[in-house]
C-alpha positions in Angstrom: 0.0 0.0 0.0 1.5 3.4 -1.0 1.8 6.6 1.0 -0.9 9.2 0.7 -0.1 12.5 -0.9 -0.5 15.5 1.4 -3.6 16.5 -0.5 -5.1 13.0 0.0 -4.2 13.0 3.7 -5.8 16.5 4.1 -9.0 15.4 2.4 -9.3 12.1 4.3 -8.3 13.2 7.8 -9.6 16.8 8.1 -13.3 16.0 8.1 -14.8 17.8 11.2 -16.4 21.1 10.1 -16.0 24.1 12.3 -17.3 27.6 11.7 -15.4 30.9 12.4 -17.0 32.8 15.3 -15.1 36.0 14.3 -12.8 37.3 11.6 -9.5 35.6 12.1 -6.4 34.4 10.1 -4.7 31.2 9.1 -0.9 30.9 8.9 1.3 28.3 7.1 3.8 27.8 9.9 3.2 29.3 13.3 6.6 28.1 14.5 8.4 30.3 12.0 7.4 34.0 12.1 9.9 35.1 9.5 8.7 33.1 6.4 5.1 32.1 6.2 1.9 32.7 4.3 -1.2 34.1 6.0 -4.7 34.7 4.9 -8.1 35.8 6.2 -10.9 33.6 7.5 -14.1 35.5 7.8 -16.8 35.1 10.4 -19.1 32.3 9.4 -16.6 30.6 7.1 -16.2 26.8 7.4 -12.9 25.0 7.8 -12.3 21.3 8.5 -10.2 20.0 11.3 -8.7 16.6 12.3 -11.1 15.0 14.8 -8.3 13.6 16.9 -6.0 16.6 16.8 -8.4 19.5 17.2 -8.2 21.2 20.7 -5.1 19.2 21.6 -2.7 22.2 21.4 -2.5 25.5 23.3 -2.6 27.9 20.4 -2.4 26.8 16.7 -4.1 23.7 15.2 -3.8 22.3 11.7 -6.9 22.7 9.5 -8.1 22.2 5.9 -9.1 25.6 4.5 -11.9 26.3 2.1 -9.5 26.0 -0.9 -8.2 22.6 0.5 -4.9 24.1 1.5 -3.4 23.0 4.9 -3.1 25.9 7.3 -3.0 26.5 11.0 -5.8 28.3 12.9 -6.5 29.3 16.5 -9.2 26.9 17.7 -10.8 29.3 20.1 -11.9 31.3 17.0 -14.1 28.4 15.8 -17.2 26.4 16.9 -18.0 22.9 15.9 -21.3 22.7 14.0 -23.4 19.7 15.0 -26.3 18.7 12.8 -29.1 17.2 14.8 -32.7 16.7 13.6 -33.9 20.2 12.9 -31.7 23.3 12.4 -27.9 23.0 13.0 -26.6 23.8 16.5 -23.2 25.1 17.5 -21.0 23.8 20.2 -18.0 26.0 21.4 -14.7 24.2 21.6 
């Protein structure tokens, strides 16, 4: 069995949708402040996180962005959307 490409890994493992509760940003590498990309995430925008990793770190967590790029976000800027019977409900992480 071959190794998954980064794109396949991101699509397969980052499946938990979370919605931005405020305008925020993503970064490509929070450990290196000298060379990294950043971009906006607007309130209400959905990202996808890894179920087992999300909320495990103190500040930055990996996430699949709306363009399927891997970025790092601050989890306290997002809430997990839970779909029950009826309208969706939000649960803060």
